[in-house]
C-alpha positions in Angstrom: -2.2 -14.7 17.8 1.4 -15.8 18.3 2.6 -16.8 21.8 5.4 -14.2 21.6 2.8 -11.4 21.1 0.8 -12.5 24.2 4.0 -12.9 26.2 5.1 -9.3 25.3 1.8 -7.9 26.4 1.7 -9.7 29.8 5.4 -9.0 30.5 4.9 -5.3 29.9 1.3 -4.6 31.0 0.4 -7.2 33.6 3.0 -9.7 34.9 0.5 -11.4 37.2 -2.3 -11.6 34.7 -2.9 -15.3 35.1 -2.8 -15.1 38.9 -5.4 -12.4 39.7 -9.1 -12.1 39.2 -9.0 -8.7 37.4 -7.7 -6.4 40.2 -4.2 -5.4 41.2 -5.0 -4.5 44.8 -1.8 -2.7 45.6 -1.8 -0.6 42.4 -5.5 0.3 42.8 -5.0 1.4 46.5 -2.1 3.5 45.5 -4.2 5.2 42.8 -7.0 5.9 45.2 -4.6 7.4 47.8 -2.9 9.7 45.4 -6.1 10.4 43.4 -4.6 8.9 40.3 -1.6 11.2 40.1 0.9 8.4 40.4 -0.8 5.9 38.1 -2.6 2.7 39.1 -0.7 -0.2 37.7 -4.0 -1.3 36.1 -4.4 -4.9 35.1 -5.1 -5.8 31.5 -8.7 -6.5 32.5 -9.0 -3.0 34.1 -7.5 -1.4 31.0 -10.0 -3.3 28.8 -12.8 -2.0 31.0 -11.6 1.5 30.5 -11.3 0.9 26.7 -14.8 -0.4 26.5 -16.6 2.1 28.7 -14.7 5.3 29.3 -11.5 6.0 27.4 -10.9 9.5 28.7 -8.9 9.6 31.9 -10.3 11.9 34.6 -8.4 13.7 37.4 -8.9 14.1 41.1 -12.1 12.7 42.6 -13.3 11.9 39.1 -10.4 9.6 38.6 -11.2 8.0 42.0 -14.8 7.2 41.0 -13.6 6.1 37.6 -11.1 3.6 39.2 -13.9 2.1 41.3 -16.0 1.6 38.2 -13.1 -0.1 36.4 -12.7 -2.4 39.4 -16.3 -3.4 39.3 -16.4 -3.9 35.5 -13.0 -5.8 35.5 -14.4 -8.2 38.1 -17.5 -8.8 36.0 -15.3 -9.4 32.9 -13.2 -11.9 34.7 -16.4 -13.8 35.7 -17.9 -13.8 32.3 -14.9 -14.4 30.1 -11.8 -16.6 30.0 -8.3 -15.1 30.2 -7.8 -15.9 26.5 -11.0 -14.1 25.6 -10.0 -11.1 27.7 -6.7 -10.9 25.9 -8.4 -11.2 22.5 -10.8 -8.4 23.3 -7.9 -6.2 24.6 -6.0 -6.7 21.4 -9.0 -6.1 19.2 -10.5 -2.9 20.7 -7.3 -0.9 20.9 -6.7 2.0 18.4 -3.1 1.6 17.1 -3.4 4.9 15.1 -3.3 5.4 11.3 -6.8 3.7 10.9 -5.4 0.6 12.6 -8.2 -0.5 14.8 -7.3 -3.8 16.5 -4.3 -6.1 16.3 -5.2 -7.6 12.9 -5.5 -4.2 11.3 -2.3 -3.0 13.0 -0.3 -6.0 11.8 -1.6 -5.4 8.3 -1.0 -1.6 8.2 2.5 -1.6 9.8 3.9 -4.9 8.6 1.6 -6.1 5.8 1.0 -9.5 7.5 -1.4 -11.4 9.7 -0.8 -11.3 13.5 0.2 -15.0 13.5 3.1 -14.2 11.3 4.6 -11.4 13.4 8.2 -11.7 14.5 9.1 -11.2 18.2 10.4 -7.7 17.6 7.4 -6.7 15.5 5.0 -7.9 18.2 7.0 -6.0 20.8 6.7 -2.8 18.8 2.9 -3.1 18.6 2.7 -3.9 22.4 4.8 -0.8 23.1 2.1 1.3 21.4 -0.4 0.4 24.2 1.3 3.0 26.4 0.3 5.8 24.0 -0.3 5.0 20.3 -0.2 8.7 19.3 3.2 9.3 21.0 4.6 6.0 19.9 3.6 6.3 16.3 6.1 4.3 14.1 5.4 6.5 11.1 6.3 9.7 12.9 8.5 8.8 15.9 10.8 5.9 14.9 13.4 6.7 17.6 10.8 6.8 20.4 9.1 3.7 19.0 12.4 1.8 18.9 13.2 2.8 22.5 9.8 1.7 23.6 10.1 -1.6 21.7 13.4 -2.3 23.5 11.7 -1.7 26.8 9.1 -4.3 25.9 11.9 -6.8 24.9 13.7 -6.1 28.2 10.5 -6.9 30.1 10.1 -10.1 28.1 13.6 -11.1 29.2 13.0 -10.1 32.8 10.0 -12.4 32.9 11.9 -15.2 31.2 9.9 -15.2 27.9 13.1 -14.7 26.0 16.7 -15.1 26.9 19.1 -12.3 27.6 21.0 -13.2 24.4 17.8 -13.0 22.4 16.9 -9.7 24.0 20.4 -8.2 23.2 20.2 -9.4 19.6 16.6 -8.2 19.0 17.3 -4.8 20.6 20.1 -4.2 18.1 17.8 -4.6 15.1 16.7 -1.4 13.3 13.0 -0.6 13.3 11.6 -2.0 10.1 8.0 -1.4 9.2 6.2 -1.9 5.9 3.6 0.9 6.2 0.6 -0.1 4.1 -2.1 2.4 4.9 -5.6 1.3 4.1 -7.1 3.3 1.2 -10.8 3.9 0.6 -10.0 3.3 -3.1 -8.9 -0.3 -2.4 -10.3 -3.4 -0.8 -13.8 -4.9 -0.9 -17.0 -3.0 -1.6 -15.4 0.4 -2.3 -18.5 1.9 -4.0 -20.7 0.6 -1.2 -18.4 2.0 1.5 -18.5 5.4 -0.1 -22.3 5.3 -0.3 -22.4 4.1 3.3 -20.2 7.1 4.3 -22.6 9.6 2.8 -25.5 7.7 4.3 -23.9 8.0 7.8 -23.2 11.7 7.3 -26.9 12.3 6.7 -27.8 10.0 9.7 -25.4 11.9 12.0 -26.9 15.3 10.9 -30.4 14.0 11.8 -29.6 12.1 15.0 -27.6 14.2 17.5 -26.5 12.9 20.9 -28.7 13.5 23.9 -26.6 16.6 24.8 -27.2 18.1 21.3 -23.7 17.5 19.9 -23.1 15.5 16.8 -21.5 12.1 16.6 -18.1 11.9 15.0 -18.0 9.2 12.4 -14.3 8.6 12.7 -13.6 9.1 16.4 -16.7 8.1 18.4 -16.3 4.4 17.8 -19.7 3.9 16.2 -20.5 0.3 15.2 -22.3 0.1 11.9 -23.8 -3.2 11.0 -24.3 -3.6 7.3 -26.1 -6.2 5.2 -23.3 -6.9 2.8 -22.1 -10.5 2.7 -18.4 -10.5 2.2 -18.3 -13.7 0.2 -21.1 -12.6 -2.2 -19.5 -9.2 -2.5 -16.2 -10.9 -3.5 -18.0 -13.1 -6.0 -19.8 -10.1 -7.5 -16.6 -8.1 -7.9 -14.9 -11.1 -9.5 -17.7 -11.5 -11.9 -17.6 -7.9 -12.9 -13.9 -7.9 -13.4 -13.8 -11.2 -15.4 -16.6 -10.2 -17.8 -15.8 -6.5 -18.2 -12.2 -7.2 -19.2 -13.4 -9.6 -22.0 -16.2 -7.3 -23.1 -13.8 -4.3 -23.3 -11.5 -6.3 -25.5 -14.3 -7.0 -27.9 -15.4 -3.4 -27.7 -11.9 -2.1 -28.4 -11.6 -4.3 -31.5 -14.8 -2.8 -32.8 -14.4 0.8 -31.7 -11.0 2.3 -32.0 -9.4 5.4 -33.5 -8.4 3.5 -36.7 -11.9 2.4 -37.4 -13.8 5.3 -35.9 -12.8 8.9 -36.6 -15.2 10.0 -33.9 -13.7 7.6 -31.4 -15.0 6.7 -28.9 -18.4 8.0 -29.8 -20.5 6.1 -32.4 -22.8 7.5 -35.0 -22.3 11.2 -34.1 -21.7 14.2 -36.3 -18.7 16.4 -36.0 -20.7 19.1 -34.2 -22.0 16.5 -31.8 -18.5 15.1 -31.2 -17.2 18.6 -30.4 -20.1 19.3 -28.1 -19.5 16.0 -26.2 -15.8 16.9 -25.7 -16.5 20.4 -24.6 -19.1 19.2 -22.1 -16.6 16.6 -20.7 -13.8 19.2 -20.3 -16.1 21.7 -18.5 -17.4 19.0 -16.2 -13.9 17.8 -15.3 -12.2 18.4 -11.9 -9.3 20.0 -13.8 -11.5 22.7 -15.3 -13.1 23.4 -11.9 -9.8 23.6 -10.1 -8.1 25.9 -12.7 -11.2 28.1 -12.7 -11.0 28.3 -8.9 -7.4 29.4 -9.2 -8.4 32.3 -11.4 -7.3 31.1 -14.8 -9.2 32.5 -17.9 -11.3 30.1 -20.0 -8.8 30.3 -22.8 -5.9 29.4 -20.5 -7.9 26.5 -19.1 -8.9 25.2 -22.5 -5.3 25.5 -23.7 -4.1 23.4 -20.8 -6.2 20.5 -22.1 -4.0 20.3 -25.2 -0.6 20.2 -23.4 0.9 16.8 -22.8 1.5 15.8 -19.2 2.6 12.8 -17.2 -0.3 10.8 -15.8 -1.1 7.4 -14.3 -4.2 5.9 -15.9 -6.4 2.9 -15.5 -6.0 -0.2 -17.6 -7.4 -3.7 -17.1 -3.8 -5.0 -16.8 -3.2 -2.5 -13.9 -2.3 1.2 -13.7 0.1 2.4 -16.3 2.3 5.6 -16.5 2.0 7.5 -19.7 2.1 10.9 -21.3 -1.0 12.4 -22.9 -3.0 15.6 -23.1 -5.8 16.0 -20.6 -8.2 16.1 -23.7 -6.9 12.7 -24.9 -7.3 11.3 -21.4 -10.9 12.2 -21.5 -11.3 10.2 -24.7 -9.3 7.4 -23.2 -11.6 7.1 -20.2 -14.8 7.6 -22.2 -13.9 4.5 -24.2 -14.3 2.2 -21.1 -17.6 0.4 -20.7 -19.1 0.9 -17.2 -21.3 -1.4 -15.1 -23.4 -1.4 -12.0 -24.6 -4.5 -10.1 -26.6 -5.1 -7.0 -27.8 -8.3 -5.3 -30.6 -8.4 -2.7 -32.6 -10.7 -0.5 -36.2 -9.9 -1.6 -37.9 -11.0 1.6 -35.8 -8.7 3.9 -34.5 -6.1 1.4 -30.9 -6.9 2.7 -28.4 -5.9 0.1 -25.8 -8.7 -0.2 -23.5 -7.3 -2.9 -23.0 -3.9 -4.5 -20.6 -3.1 -7.3 -20.9 0.5 -8.6 -18.3 0.4 -11.3 -15.2 -1.2 -12.7 -12.6 0.6 -10.5 -13.5 3.1 -7.8 -10.2 5.0 -7.9 -10.6 6.0 -11.5 -14.4 5.8 -12.0 -16.1 7.1 -8.9 -19.5 7.6 -10.3 -21.7 4.9 -8.7 -23.7 3.2 -11.4 -25.8 1.4 -8.8 -27.4 4.4 -7.0 -26.4 7.4 -9.2 -26.6 6.1 -12.7 -30.2 6.2 -13.9 -30.4 4.8 -17.4 -33.0 3.8 -19.9 -34.3 0.4 -18.9 -35.2 -1.1 -22.3 -37.2 -4.4 -22.2 -36.6 -4.8 -18.4 -39.5 -2.3 -18.1 -42.0 -4.5 -20.0 -42.8 -6.8 -17.0 -44.3 -3.7 -15.3 -46.7 -3.3 -18.2 -47.6 -7.0 -18.1 -48.1 -6.8 -14.3 -50.5 -3.9 -14.7 -52.5 -5.8 -17.3 -52.7 -8.9 -15.2 -53.7 -6.9 -12.1 -56.3 -4.7 -13.7 -57.6 -6.7 -16.6 -57.2 -10.1 -14.9 -55.2 -11.4 -17.8 -53.3 -14.7 -17.6 -49.7 -15.4 -18.9 -51.5 -17.9 -21.2 -53.7 -15.3 -22.8 -53.1 -15.2 -26.6 -52.8 -12.0 -28.6 -51.9 -11.5 -32.3 -48.5 -10.4 -33.3 -49.6 -7.7 -35.7 -48.9 -4.0 -36.1 -50.5 -2.2 -33.2 -50.9 1.5 -32.9 -51.9 3.8 -30.0 -54.2 6.4 -31.6 -53.1 10.0 -31.6 -54.2 12.0 -28.6 -55.5 8.9 -26.8 -52.9 9.3 -24.0 -51.5 12.7 -24.7 -49.4 11.5 -27.7 -49.7 14.0 -30.5 -49.3 11.4 -33.2 -50.3 7.8 -33.6 -47.6 5.6 -32.0 -46.9 2.4 -34.1 -43.6 0.9 -33.0 -42.1 -2.1 -34.9 -40.8 -5.3 -33.5 -37.1 -5.6 -33.2 -37.0 -8.0 -36.1 -38.7 -5.4 -38.3 -41.7 -7.6 -39.1 -44.8 -9.1 -37.6 -45.6 -12.8 -37.8 -49.4 -12.4 -37.6 -49.5 -15.4 -35.3 -51.3 -15.7 -32.0 -48.9 -15.9 -29.1 -49.2 -16.1 -25.3 -48.2 -13.3 -23.1 -45.5 -15.6 -21.7 -44.0 -16.3 -25.1 -44.3 -12.6 -26.1 -42.4 -11.4 -23.0 -39.8 -14.1 -23.3 -39.0 -13.0 -26.8 -39.5 -9.2 -26.3 -42.2 -9.0 -28.9 -43.0 -5.2 -29.0 -46.4 -5.5 -30.6 -47.9 -7.4 -27.6 -46.5 -4.9 -25.1 -47.9 -2.1 -27.1 -51.3 -3.9 -27.3 -51.3 -4.1 -23.4 -50.2 -0.5 -23.0 -53.0 0.6 -25.3 -55.5 -1.3 -23.1 -54.4 -0.1 -19.7 -52.8 3.3 -20.5 -49.6 4.8 -19.2 -50.9 6.3 -15.9 -51.7 3.0 -14.2 -48.4 1.6 -15.3 -46.6 4.7 -13.8 -48.6 4.4 -10.6 -47.5 0.7 -10.3 -43.9 1.5 -11.0 -43.8 4.2 -8.4 -45.1 1.7 -5.8 -42.3 -0.5 -6.9 -39.8 2.1 -5.8 -38.9 3.7 -9.2 -39.4 7.4 -8.6 -37.8 8.8 -11.8 -39.9 11.3 -13.6 -41.8 9.5 -16.4 -43.9 11.1 -19.1 -47.4 9.9 -19.3 -46.7 8.6 -22.8 -47.3 5.1 -24.2 -43.6 4.9 -25.3 -42.6 4.1 -21.7 -43.9 0.6 -22.4 -40.7 -0.2 -24.4 -38.3 1.1 -21.7 -37.6 4.8 -22.6 -37.9 5.7 -18.9 -34.7 5.9 -16.7 -34.1 3.9 -13.5 -31.1 2.9 -11.4 -29.9 -0.6 -10.7 -30.9 0.0 -7.1 -34.5 0.8 -8.1 -34.8 -2.1 -10.6 -33.6 -4.7 -8.1 -36.0 -3.5 -5.5 -38.9 -3.5 -8.1 -38.2 -7.0 -9.3 -37.8 -8.2 -5.7 -41.4 -7.3 -5.1 -42.6 -10.1 -7.4 -40.3 -12.6 -5.7 -41.7 -11.4 -2.4 -45.4 -12.2 -3.3 -46.2 -8.7 -4.3 -44.8 -6.9 -1.2 -42.3 -4.2 -1.9 -39.3 -4.0 0.5 -37.1 -1.0 0.2 -33.4 -2.2 -0.2 -31.6 -2.1 3.2 -27.9 -1.5 3.7 -27.7 -1.0 7.5 -29.4 -3.2 10.1 -28.4 -1.2 13.2 -26.0 1.4 14.6 -24.5 1.1 18.1 -22.3 3.5 20.1 -18.9 2.4 21.5 -20.6 1.0 24.6 -23.0 -1.2 22.6 -26.1 1.0 23.1 -28.3 0.7 20.1 -28.8 4.1 18.5 -30.6 2.9 15.4 -32.3 -0.3 14.4 -33.6 -0.7 10.9 -37.3 -1.3 10.3 -37.7 -2.2 6.6 -40.0 0.0 4.6 -42.7 -2.2 3.1 -46.0 -1.9 1.4 -48.3 -4.1 -0.7 -48.1 -3.5 -4.5 -50.0 -6.4 -6.0 -51.5 -9.5 -4.5 -49.5 -12.8 -4.3 -51.4 -14.3 -7.2 -50.5 -11.5 -9.6 -46.9 -11.5 -8.4 -46.7 -15.3 -9.0 -48.1 -14.8 -12.5 -45.4 -12.2 -13.3 -42.7 -14.5 -11.9 -44.1 -17.2 -14.2 -43.8 -14.8 -17.2 -40.2 -14.1 -16.3 -39.4 -17.8 -15.9 -40.3 -18.1 -19.6 -37.5 -15.7 -20.5 -34.8 -18.0 -19.1 -36.5 -21.2 -20.5 -36.9 -20.3 -24.2 -36.3 -16.5 -24.5 -33.4 -14.1 -24.4 -32.2 -15.6 -21.1 -32.1 -19.2 -22.3 -28.3 -19.1 -22.7 -28.2 -19.5 -18.9 -29.2 -23.1 -19.5 -27.6 -24.1 -22.8 -24.1 -25.5 -23.6 -21.9 -25.9 -26.6 -22.6 -22.6 -28.4 -19.0 -21.5 -27.7 -17.8 -24.2 -30.1 -19.3 -22.4 -33.1 -20.5 -18.9 -32.0 -17.8 -16.2 -31.6 -20.0 -14.2 -29.3 -20.1 -17.0 -26.8 -16.5 -17.9 -27.2 -15.2 -14.3 -26.8 -17.4 -12.5 -24.3 -19.9 -14.9 -22.7 -17.8 -15.0 -19.5 -18.4 -18.2 -17.5 -20.4 -19.9 -20.3 -21.8 -22.6 -20.2 -23.7 -21.9 -17.0 -26.1 -24.9 -17.3 -28.5 -23.8 -14.6 -31.4 -26.2 -14.2 -33.3 -24.5 -11.3 -36.1 -22.0 -11.4 -34.9 -18.5 -12.6 -37.1 -15.6 -13.4 -35.6 -12.6 -15.2 -35.5 -10.2 -18.1 -32.9 -8.9 -20.4 -33.0 -5.3 -21.8 -31.4 -3.5 -24.6 -31.9 0.2 -25.5 -31.7 2.0 -28.8 -28.3 1.7 -30.5 -27.2 -0.8 -27.8 -26.5 2.1 -25.4 -27.7 0.1 -22.4 -27.6 -3.6 -21.7 -29.6 -5.0 -18.7 -30.3 -8.2 -17.0 -32.4 -8.4 -13.8 -33.2 -11.9 -12.6 -34.1 -13.8 -9.4 -34.3 -17.1 -7.6 -36.7 -17.4 -4.6 -34.3 -15.8 -2.1 -32.0 -13.6 -4.2 -32.6 -10.9 -6.9 -29.7 -9.5 -8.8 -29.6 -6.7 -11.4 -26.8 -5.8 -13.8 -26.4 -2.8 -16.1 -23.6 -2.3 -18.7 -23.0 0.6 -21.0 -20.8 3.6 -21.8 -20.7 6.8 -19.7 -22.2 8.5 -22.7 -25.0 6.9 -24.6 -23.0 7.5 -27.8 -20.4 5.0 -26.6 -21.8 1.7 -27.6 -21.3 -1.5 -29.7 -22.3 -1.3 -33.3 -23.0 -5.0 -33.3 -26.3 -6.2 -31.8 -24.8 -9.6 -31.1 -22.3 -8.0 -28.7 -24.4 -5.0 -27.6 -27.6 -6.7 -26.4 -28.3 -7.2 -22.7 -28.0 -10.9 -23.0 -24.3 -10.5 -24.0 -23.3 -7.4 -22.1 -25.0 -7.9 -18.7 -26.3 -11.5 -18.4 -22.8 -13.1 -18.2 -22.0 -11.1 -15.0 -25.2 -12.5 -13.5 -24.4 -16.1 -14.6 -20.8 -16.0 -13.4 -21.8 -14.6 -10.1 -24.6 -17.1 -9.5 -22.3 -20.0 -10.4 -19.9 -18.8 -7.6 -22.8 -18.4 -5.2 -24.2 -21.8 -5.9 -20.8 -23.4 -5.5 -20.6 -22.0 -2.0 -23.1 -24.1 0.0 -22.8 -21.9 3.1 -24.7 -19.1 1.3 -27.8 -21.2 0.9 -28.9 -19.5 -2.3 -32.1 -21.3 -3.3 -32.4 -23.7 -6.2 -36.0 -24.4 -5.3 -39.1 -23.6 -7.3 -40.8 -20.2 -6.6 -43.5 -20.8 -4.0 -47.1 -20.7 -5.3 -49.8 -18.9 -3.2 -52.9 -20.9 -2.2 -56.1 -20.8 -4.3 -54.5 -19.6 -7.5 -57.1 -18.6 -10.0 -54.8 -17.2 -12.7 -53.8 -19.8 -15.2 -50.0 -20.1 -15.6 -49.7 -23.6 -17.1 -49.9 -22.8 -20.8 -50.3 -26.2 -22.5 -50.5 -24.5 -25.9 -47.5 -22.1 -25.6 -44.8 -22.4 -28.2 -41.5 -22.9 -26.5 -39.2 -21.8 -29.3 -35.7 -20.6 -29.0 -35.0 -16.9 -29.7 -32.5 -14.2 -28.8 -33.6 -10.8 -27.8 -33.2 -8.3 -30.7 -30.9 -10.7 -32.4 -32.3 -13.6 -34.3 -28.9 -14.7 -35.6 -28.0 -16.1 -32.2 -28.7 -19.8 -31.7 -29.0 -21.8 -28.5 
């Protein structure tokens, strides 16, 4: 804090601050004699005591008792803290109004600067607000605030902190503020903050005060301690922004009104196109608002075809334009969306949460709300079930041949005989590790046929994925829906030696006095034993060694491959450490996934359109290894570059007395790209 700010406070609130031990004896005796009716000339330390422990000022005998308590607390504060620490606390606990809690927030909101950069007159204005921030609100009472500021400047001159000439000059200056209110649409972790707000509303409903009244989230001074790491959150948001801009550019080149008469939807009929537009209009805020106002359905629908001024999102910043509300629906539908979450698997602590590309314009949170088909990221659950129940090893070899699940075997009315993504079968024997790394469907179907869908569903539910799933063998290839939140928690189980830890966003809640109201106890339970978990991790390591995730380790492809050059943001990554993960791509490239982990961090990324009909035509661009993996790679490069984060580069720990073979001496470590054999590494 600048010296002038401290000088202003001492000159105005407590001239003998450095001389006393927390008590202004004369002022306190006067307050006691008049029962507080003539004020008490409280010291800064006494005022801090009141701010910390009882802000409401009492009258009569109550004020007498309150003053005694302030005296005792102030004395203790002086013994425990230095004068500088007391000043810092005083500046930081005060409510300067307009969501400006503490001096740093006040300097930002009223002057758009850090406290150290405040001018003398600006600091004097903020100090003047200590008298009554509601009355001396610079947004609503500029005359009163100017007068109060000038009183502070006069006190500074009286105490020789500034000269009379400086005082006269500064008092003549008009009040100039740069009001920059904090918006929940801006800043770091916007999606997480909104989810936190809804979480806290539920907590408040279920946890009343001792007197039965409910806490006020905005006025009671609750302290909520979250698990988010600000650095990791910033790296995650930077990764999302960098990649999604590049990906959108490639998507716009492939899917635009000139090339696609059904823009932005792909491979839909005219009737399907009309139904999608109709559904979007009826689900819009505009439709709901006009209906509430009493407009007829015809009037509401007609309004969607009338051009109007609007400000819309673009990756280059908001832009003002004129378009019909119907066209704005198509405009926004064309943007690819994303969800990303990063978590420490041992504690469940969520370190980063990005629910979309821009909270102001896309408020649907793809981390917690957006359940989508999981594609091949579901396959490890089938493999885990087979390893757990049939005691298979990652090195077990099965033939890559057409495999069918007989009709009626698991409730399926017809025989289920899916193809490989390449359209053919090699007929060769391959290890489970190689098969998962290269998303060979025939091997996954073979395993599902042996274990059945119900054991897989039971395992998946233990892993925290509670979506309704049909007891059908087709779930093996990722037809079931899950959220990013659920998938990260599920994969984290394997990194945590088979113990599921429900993702945690809050560690504790305190009241304004520091009393702990809630302390989180992680929800955990065993899913598989440590040996099975290690075997699954070993399978997933193969994906990043020679499967669809191998691009995390390669270099040079951007010199000859347009996919890498145009949209593989951050490539080359050139990771050499242990990474276990899985890409996923659903039918028609509607969803792209990448969920991967190192020993102390698991991160999941999903990318796709709001509607499944909004997707890439090209598999090279539309697969999870291109849509989602680069966000993971870019983010992890940033995390590894920051040594303070201590993100592990070590090997995954191996449990003692491992019986399952994971060293496959015969496995074929060939390069391949998931669902896209044209991509080389």
